[in-house]
N, C-alpha and C positions, 0 to 999 in steps of 0.2 A: 693509273696503271703503273706497274713497276718498270723502271728503265734499266734495271740490272739486278743481278743476284750474285752474292759472294758468300760461300759457305752457308747457303740457306737463308741469308738475310736479304730482304728485298729493299731496294732503294726507290724512293718516290720523288717526283719533282713537285714542289709546293705550287699550288695554283695562285697563291697570294704574291709570292716573291720567287720568280724563276731562278734567282741565284741561290736560294736556300733549298735544302733537301731534308727529307725526313727518312728515318730508318726504323724498321720494325725490329728493334732489339728484343731479346727474350724478356717478357714482362710488360711490353707496351711499346707503342710507336713514339719516337722522340724526334723533335724538330731540331735541325741544325741551324745555328745563327753565326754570322761572322764576327759578332762582338763578344768580348769576354765579359760575362756577368756572374758575379758571385751572389748566392742567395743571402739575404740579410740575416744576421744572427737573431734578430727580433723584429716584431711588427711595430710600426709606429704607435699603435694603440694596443692596450691590454685587452684580452678577451673579456667581454662583459660578464656580469654575474646575474643569474636569474633569481628573481625574488618575487614573492607574492604579498607578504606582509611587511610593512615598514617597522621601525623600531618600536612604534607605539601600538602595534597590532592592528593597524588599519590596512585593509586590502588596497593594493595599488591599482588593481583592475578587476574585472569580473570574469576574465577568460581563464579561470583555473578550475580544476576538477572539484566539484562541490562535495564536501564531506558531511555525512549525516551527523546528527547530534550524538547518536550512540557511538559512532567511531571516534568523533572528536573528543568526547568525554573520556573514552577509554584511552585514547592517545595521551591526553593530559594526565590522567591518573597514573599511567605507566611512567611518564616523565617525572612526575613527583616521586613515584616509588624509587626511581633511580637516585634522585637527590637524597632522599632520606636513607636509603640503603647505603649509599656511599658514606654519609656522615657517621652512621652507627658502626659499620664495619671498619672504617678508618680508625675510629676511636677504639674498637676492639683490638686492632693491631697495635696501637700505641699502648694499650694496657697489657700487651704480651699474650693475648688470648689466641691470636692467630699470627702466623709468621710473616705474612705479606699481604698487600692489597694495592689495587690501582683503581682510581676513581674515573668517572665519566663526566665530571662536572664541566659544564659548558658545551657538551656534545650530546645532550639528551635528545635533542630533536633529530639528529642523524640516526641515533639508535632506534628510536621508537617509530618515527615517521617512515623510515625505510622499511622496517618490518611490517608496518601496516599496509604498505603498498604491494607486498608480496603475497603469495599463497603458501599454504603448508607444504605443497609439493616442491617448492623451490628450495634448493640446497644452499645452506649458509656456511661459508668458510670465514670465520672471524679472525681478527688479530688477537688483542687481549683487552680491548676497551669496548666490547660490544655485548654486554649481558642483556641489553634491552631487547633484542630480537628473541632471546630465550624467554624473557618475561612475557612478551607479547604472545608467544606461542603456548603459554601455559606452564612453563617451568616455575615451580613454586618458590616462595621465599625460604621455605624449609629446605628445599633441595639446594638452593644457593648456599645456605648455612652449612649443610652437610659437606658440600664440596670444600668450602673455605676451612672447615675444621678437619677435613680428611678422615672422616670416620667411616665405619663399615657400610653406611648407606650412601656414600659418595659414589656417583657413577664411575669415577676413575679409580675406585678402590684405594684411595689415599695415595696414589702414585704420582700425583701432580701437585704443583704449587697451588696455593689459593688463587682464585679467579680464573683458573684454567678449566673452564666448564666444557662439557661435551654431553650431547644427548642424541642418540640415534633416533629415539622416538620423535624428536622435534626437528629432525633433519638438520642438525647443528653439529658440524665437525668439531672435534676437541681442539681447544686453543693450544697453540705452541708458541713459546716465547721467541723462538728464532725468527728474525724479522723477514717478512715477505715470502716465507716458504709456502704459505697457504695460497698464494696467488696463482702459481702454475697448477696446483692441485685443483683449484676451482675451474680452470680451463679444461682439464682432463675430464672432470665430472660433467661439465657442460657439453662436451663433445659426446660423452656417453649418452646423455639425455637426448641429444640430437639423433644419434644412431638408433636409439630405442623409440624415436618419434613420440617422446613425452611432451605434454603441454606444460613444460616447466623450464626454468633456467637455474643457473647457479649465480650466487653473488658472493664477492669477496671484499672484505674491508681491510684497509691498511692505511698507515699514516704517511705523511709526506716523506718521512725517512725511508719508508719501504720503497718509494719510487727511486731511491738511490741504489737499490740492490739489483743485481743481475737478474734475479728471479722475476722481477717486475717486467723488465724489458723482454725477456724470453717469453713470458706469458702473453704479453700483448701481441707480439709477433705471431706466436702460435695460434692464438685465438682468432686473429684477423685472417690468417692464411687458411685455417680450417673452418672458418665461419662458425665459431662456437657461440651458443647463446649464453653469454656470461656478462654480468654487470661488474665492472671494476669500480668500487666506491672508495675514493681516496679522501680521508679526513685530513685535509691540510690545515692543521691547527697551529702552524708556525714554528713548532719545535719538535725535533727528534731527540728526545731527552734534553740535553743542554745545547744541541746544535741548531741554530736558527736556519730557516730556509735560505737566507742570503749566503750561508756558507755551504749549502748543499748543491744548488744549481743556479745558473744564470738565466735560465729560460723563464718565460711567463708562467710560473707555477707548474702544475702537473698537467693541466688540461691540454696544452699544446703538444704534449708527447703522444697523445692518442692519434692525432692526424699523421704524424710521422710513420706510424705503423699501420695506418689505414683503418683506424678505429673511430667510429662516431663518438663525439665527446661534447660535454656541456659543463659549464661552471655554475655552481649553485650556492646560494647563501645557506651555509650549514646551520645557522641559528634560526632559520625560518622553517618551521615544521611543515607548513603547507607547500612550500617550494620543494622541499625534499620529497614529500609524498607525491607531488605531481611529477617530478623528474624521474623518480624510481618507477612509478607506475608506467610512464611513457617508455622508459628504457626497457622495462620488462616486456612490453608489447612488441617493441622493435626486435629485441633479442630473440624472442620465440617466433614471431610471425615472419620476420625477415632473415632469420638465422644469421645473426651478426652480434659481435661484442659491442658493448657500450661502456665508455669511461665517464664517470661522474666525479668531478673535483668539488668537494664541499668545503667552502672556506669557513673556518671557525677559529676557535681559540681554546687551547687546553688550559682551563682555569686552575685545575688542581695540579699538584706535583705529578711528575711522571709516574711515580709509584711511592710507596712508603719508604723506599730506599733513596729518595731524592729530596733535595731542598731547592726548589726552583727559584727562590729569592736570591740564590747565589749567582744566577746568571741572567735574571731579568728583574726589572724594578717592581716592587710590591704595589705601587700605585697603578701600574699598568694592569696587573692581575686583578686588582680591585675594580678598576673601571670596567673591564670585561665582565666581571662577575655581577655587577650591578646594572650597568647601562645596556649590556648586550645579552642579558640572560634569555636563552631561548624558551625557557619554561614560563617566565613572566610574560613574554611577548605573546605566546600562544594563549595564556590565560586571559589576557585582555581581549583577544578575539572571541573566545567562547563566551566571555561575559557579555560582550556586545550583542551576541546572538541570543542572550537570555538562557544559556545552557549551564551557567555556573554562578555561584555567589559565595560570599564569605562563610556562610554556615557550612556549605558543602566542602569548602576548603579546610575548615577547621576539623570537621569530622574525618575527612580523608587522612590528613596528616596525623591526627591522634591515633586513628585505627592502624595506620601503617607502622607507626612507631611501636605500638604494643605488639603487633604481629612480629616485627623484626626482633625485638628484645626477647620475645618468647622463643622464636626460632633459634636464636643464638644459645639461649639457656638449654634448650633441648639438644642441640647439636654438640655442644662441648661436653655433655655428659654421656654421650654414646661412645662405646668402645671403638678402638681402632680396628681396621681390617686384620685378618690373620696374616702371619708372616708368609704363608704359602701364596698369597695373592701378589706378592712381589714378583714371583717367578712364573706365574701362569698366564694364559691368554696370548702368548706369542707363538709358541711352537705346538703343533699337534702332539708330537712326541719330543719332550725336552731333551736336548743333547746332554751328554755326560758332564761337560764342563759347567753347565748351568745347575745341574743337580749337585755337583760338588760345591758350588757357591752357596746353594741353599743350605746344605748340610753345615757348611762353615759358619753361616749366620746363626743357625740354630745352636750350634755348639758354643758360639760366642755368648749368646744370650744365657745359656745354662751356666757358663763359666762366670758371668758377671751379672747375676740376677738383680743386684741393687741398682744397676745402671739403666734398667729398662722398666717401663710401666708394668704393673701386675697383669694388665689385660693383654699383654703381648706374650703369647705362649710359644715355646719352641717345640 
């Protein structure tokens, strides 16, 4: 029973210690103590990391969601597709055939396994290292090539840098390079799904560098308060371009930030496809059935350069990169597991890699010979009725092309 009331706040006498009191502050009841205690800046032990397969592809236990042969082989095939796609498109950029590229080397398990655990109704808000969910949902290699070459068949009409994919048909929002801007967008979409009583959630991917942005913190708080069904999937790969995590934050990674905002959280081995699959599937169920956000920190390593504009050997040792590429490869680990189950062999591996290489080379040859979008596409799709200043800019561009015809490709018409 309250013993007093001041400005609507009720005071209670503790039954445990008569000298202490508790007060019902806005937001919850708080107990008073006579000792001064600061909350420690860190826990004595680091948050553990969930794992299903060891580095040799052996299951550590049997208490994980069993994956069928069909799903497992498809997951593996898509992970291999990412590897070969990255190799060929990276080479294409180095040959000057496309202007930019960023690889997913070392993060294939996060890409594909997370996508496999979702449904097509779940909305994806990627950063710029998640082409895997698009591939899983049926986005073709030819569509990938069209986007990277910015031709007239590109969904973005040539107005984005390479690897900035987007597909309304696949519930995949267009990539934006600005770090972490997609995180609050995902929360808004999740809240909309909740209001419409949809059996779906949203998921947003971001790197450890994204957790240093204000958008991340605002998004987690908003999601927790509004109880939005959203999955925050952080790819903690150790590096935000050239900035190591040790220079970004002093906390125990990203997972502990969830609890501060009231978000259920888990740390997962990002190089373990089965662990990612299990964690995302469980997070999706919680997000929808319990109407809550969930934060997943996937520990991994960015084996590739940050992009083709980066040389990561300038800020980290080459032997470290090589060790992660060979000893901790998530694709090789998952292959060992499906081979032990009798679902894969060397012949299937050879056929898959040869077929994918031919498909990708053909896709590139087709895409680079297709004309660019018309100039008008730069100015449409924003306003229902374009304002006068935008029309003036369009006319200025067309006049410039006419004035300097030798400076523009023949297939760009004014």
